[in-house]
C-alpha positions as CSV (number, residue, x, y, z in Angstrom):
1,M,-15.0,-201.1,-215.5
2,N,-15.4,-197.5,-214.4
3,G,-13.3,-195.9,-211.7
4,R,-16.1,-194.8,-209.4
5,N,-15.8,-197.7,-206.9
6,R,-12.8,-198.0,-204.7
7,I,-13.2,-201.8,-204.4
8,N,-12.5,-202.2,-208.2
9,L,-9.0,-200.6,-207.8
10,Q,-5.7,-201.8,-206.4
11,P,-2.0,-200.8,-206.8
12,G,-0.4,-202.2,-210.0
13,M,-3.5,-201.9,-212.2
14,T,-3.4,-200.0,-215.5
15,V,-5.9,-197.1,-215.6
16,D,-6.8,-194.0,-217.6
17,I,-7.1,-190.9,-215.4
18,V,-8.1,-187.3,-216.0
19,L,-5.6,-184.8,-214.5
20,K,-6.9,-181.7,-212.8
21,A,-5.5,-179.6,-215.6
22,D,-7.3,-181.7,-218.2
23,Q,-10.7,-181.8,-216.7
24,R,-12.2,-179.3,-219.1
25,S,-10.8,-181.1,-222.2
26,G,-11.4,-184.6,-220.8
27,K,-7.9,-185.7,-222.0
28,L,-7.0,-189.1,-220.5
29,T,-3.5,-190.1,-219.2
30,R,-2.7,-193.8,-219.0
31,G,-0.5,-195.2,-216.2
32,I,-0.1,-197.7,-213.4
33,V,-1.7,-197.1,-210.0
34,K,0.7,-196.6,-207.1
35,D,-1.6,-195.2,-204.3
36,L,-5.3,-194.8,-203.8
37,L,-5.9,-191.3,-202.4
38,T,-9.7,-191.3,-202.1
39,K,-10.8,-192.8,-198.7
40,S,-14.5,-193.2,-199.4
41,A,-15.9,-196.3,-201.1
42,T,-17.3,-194.4,-204.1
43,H,-16.9,-191.0,-205.7
44,P,-19.1,-189.6,-208.5
45,H,-16.2,-188.2,-210.5
46,G,-13.8,-191.2,-210.0
47,I,-11.5,-192.4,-207.3
48,K,-8.4,-190.2,-207.0
49,V,-5.1,-192.1,-207.5
50,R,-1.4,-191.4,-207.7
51,L,0.4,-193.1,-210.7
52,T,3.8,-194.6,-210.5
53,D,5.2,-191.6,-212.3
54,G,3.7,-189.3,-209.6
55,Q,0.8,-187.8,-211.6
56,V,-2.5,-187.5,-209.6
57,G,-6.0,-187.7,-211.1
58,R,-9.4,-189.4,-211.1
59,V,-9.8,-192.8,-212.6
60,Q,-12.1,-192.9,-215.7
61,V,-11.3,-196.3,-217.1
62,I,-9.8,-199.5,-215.6
63,H,-8.0,-201.7,-218.1
64,T,-8.2,-205.4,-217.4
65,P,-5.4,-207.7,-218.5
66,E,-5.8,-209.6,-221.7
67,K,-6.2,-213.4,-221.3
């Protein structure tokens, strides 16, 4: 799943985000969603979230739990 649709995200999910400082390189940071910061239903660059460790970035990849 991609991180462009707010409906796909909820607190507690594991995601890969791109931090503002890493936008040029595209380096991804993995973490667990604490808060959804983007209010609109979609965003072309990814929904902005805050991770449990306080980092803020736009979601690029949503990891689904293994079954």
